[in-house]
C-alpha positions in Angstrom: 116.2 116.1 122.8 118.4 113.1 122.7 116.9 111.7 125.9 113.3 112.2 124.5 114.2 110.2 121.4 115.6 107.4 123.5 112.5 107.4 125.7 110.2 106.7 122.7 112.2 103.8 121.4 110.5 101.2 123.7 107.1 102.4 122.4 108.2 102.1 118.8 109.5 98.6 119.5 106.1 97.5 121.0 104.3 99.1 118.1 106.4 97.0 115.7 105.6 93.8 117.6 101.9 94.6 117.5 102.1 95.1 113.8 103.4 91.6 113.1 101.0 89.9 110.5 102.1 86.5 111.8 101.0 87.2 115.4 98.6 84.5 116.5 98.8 82.6 113.2 100.5 79.4 112.2 103.7 79.9 110.2 103.6 77.9 106.9 106.7 75.7 106.5 108.5 76.1 103.3 110.5 73.4 101.4 111.7 72.7 97.8 108.8 72.0 95.4 107.3 68.6 95.3 107.9 66.9 91.9 104.6 64.9 91.9 102.4 65.8 88.9 99.2 67.7 89.5 96.3 65.3 90.2 98.7 62.5 91.3 97.1 62.3 94.7 93.6 61.8 93.3 95.0 59.2 90.8 96.0 57.0 93.7 92.3 56.3 94.5 90.9 52.9 93.8 89.0 52.1 90.7 85.8 52.1 92.7 86.3 55.5 94.3 83.8 58.3 93.7 85.4 61.4 92.4 83.7 64.8 92.0 84.9 68.2 91.2 83.9 71.3 93.2 84.7 74.6 91.6 85.3 78.0 93.2 86.2 81.6 92.2 86.2 85.1 93.5 82.4 84.9 93.3 81.8 83.6 96.7 85.4 82.9 97.9 88.2 85.1 99.1 92.0 85.2 99.0 93.2 87.9 101.4 96.4 89.1 102.8 97.8 91.4 105.5 101.2 93.1 105.3 102.9 95.5 107.7 105.7 97.9 108.2 106.8 99.4 111.5 104.2 102.2 111.5 101.1 100.2 110.5 99.3 97.3 108.8 97.6 97.1 105.4 95.1 94.6 104.2 94.4 93.4 100.6 93.3 90.6 98.4 92.9 89.3 94.9 89.7 90.0 92.9 90.1 87.4 90.2 90.9 83.7 90.7 89.6 80.2 89.9 90.1 76.8 91.4 88.9 73.3 91.7 88.7 70.8 94.6 88.8 67.3 93.3 87.0 65.3 96.0 87.5 61.5 96.3 85.0 59.5 98.3 83.9 62.7 100.1 87.1 62.6 102.2 89.5 65.6 102.4 92.5 63.3 103.0 92.0 61.7 99.5 91.3 64.9 97.8 93.3 67.7 96.1 93.0 71.4 95.3 94.3 73.7 92.6 93.9 77.5 92.2 95.1 80.1 89.8 95.2 83.8 90.7 95.4 86.8 88.4 98.0 88.9 90.2 96.9 92.1 88.4 93.6 91.8 90.3 95.4 92.7 93.5 93.7 95.4 95.7 94.6 96.9 99.0 93.2 99.5 101.5 95.3 102.2 99.8 95.2 103.1 96.1 98.8 104.3 96.2 99.9 101.1 97.9 98.0 99.0 95.4 100.0 100.5 92.6 103.3 99.9 94.4 102.4 96.3 95.2 101.8 95.6 91.5 105.2 97.1 90.6 108.6 95.3 90.4 109.4 96.1 94.0 106.7 93.5 95.0 104.5 91.3 92.9 105.7 92.6 89.5 102.4 91.7 87.9 103.4 92.4 84.3 106.3 89.9 84.5 104.4 87.4 86.7 100.7 87.7 85.8 99.7 84.4 87.5 100.2 82.8 90.9 99.3 79.1 91.3 98.8 76.5 94.1 98.6 72.8 93.6 98.2 70.5 96.6 100.4 67.5 96.9 98.9 66.1 100.1 96.2 66.6 102.7 96.5 65.1 106.2 94.0 64.9 109.0 94.7 67.2 112.0 96.3 70.6 112.1 97.8 73.3 114.3 95.6 75.5 116.3 92.5 73.2 116.1 92.5 72.9 112.3 90.9 69.8 111.0 93.6 69.2 108.4 97.1 70.1 107.1 97.6 71.0 103.5 100.9 70.7 101.6 101.4 71.8 98.0 103.4 73.8 95.5 103.0 77.6 95.5 104.2 79.4 92.4 104.5 83.1 93.3 106.7 85.9 91.8 108.4 83.3 89.5 109.4 81.1 92.5 107.9 77.7 93.2 108.2 76.2 96.6 106.2 73.6 98.7 104.4 75.1 101.6 102.5 73.4 104.4 99.8 75.1 106.5 96.8 74.2 108.7 93.2 74.5 107.4 89.7 73.6 108.4 88.0 71.6 105.6 84.4 70.5 105.4 83.3 68.2 102.5 79.7 67.5 101.6 78.0 66.1 98.6 77.2 69.6 97.4 80.5 71.4 98.0 83.7 71.9 99.9 84.6 74.6 102.4 88.2 75.5 103.2 89.2 78.1 105.8 92.8 78.8 106.5 94.6 81.6 108.3 98.5 81.4 108.3 101.6 83.4 107.6 104.3 83.1 104.9 107.7 84.8 104.6 107.6 86.9 101.4 111.4 86.7 101.0 111.0 82.9 100.5 109.5 83.9 97.1 111.9 86.6 96.1 109.9 89.6 97.3 112.6 91.3 99.2 111.9 95.1 99.0 112.9 96.5 102.5 111.0 99.8 102.5 112.2 103.0 104.1 115.1 102.8 106.6 112.9 104.3 109.3 109.8 102.3 108.4 110.9 98.8 107.4 108.5 96.3 106.0 107.8 93.0 107.9 109.0 89.8 106.2 105.9 87.9 107.2 102.6 88.3 105.4 99.3 87.0 106.8 97.2 84.9 104.4 93.5 84.2 104.8 91.6 81.8 102.6 87.9 81.5 102.5 87.0 78.9 99.9 83.5 77.9 99.1 83.6 75.4 96.2 80.4 74.1 94.7 79.6 70.9 92.8 78.8 71.6 89.2 79.5 75.3 89.5 
C-alpha cells in the first residue's frame, strides 16, 4: 500500500504543475502604489491635445479570472463594473484608464465556490465591496507580443499596490479595445487562505481582460 502511494506522487506533482493558472502567462510585477493623482498622465498633455473619453462596462466587456488548487481549476469573473479610457491624441501612450468593480458581482463555475470566494477567506465582499484600478502609465511594447505595457494602482481586498502587465491596445476615433492575459499573486493583496492540506490553493491567479470602450457610451 505504501509503495502504491509513493508511485502516484509523481502523477500528482505533474497534475499540480498543469493546474498552474500562471502557465503561459506574463506575471504582473508588483510594487508600492504610485502616489500620482488619477488623471495626472492625461494632464501632462499639451493645451492643443485632443482628449476624448471612451466608456465601458460589463455590457460588452469582460473581467475574468482563473484560480486553481492541486486537484483542478475554476474560472470566474465579475458581472458588474464600469470604467473609462481617457484618450489623448488617439495615442495609447498618452492615455489613461480607470475601472471600478462591484466585488459582490463575482461569479464562478461552481455555486458553492462562488459563495466561498465572496466570504472573508477570499474577497470578503461585505467588507471590501469595491475593487479599483487606475493607470499611472502606458508604454509602447510588451511581453509576449503585446503592443503595450500598462502600470497602475490596483486596490483589492483593502490593499493598494502598483502592478505592471502587458496588454494589446487598439485606439480608434470610435473606441478603445484592450486585451490582456496575465497572472497576479493573490497573497500580494492579503488573500492568503491556503485551502485543505491535501488540496492546497495556488498563489497565482490568471486574469483576463477584454475591454471594449466606446466613445459617448
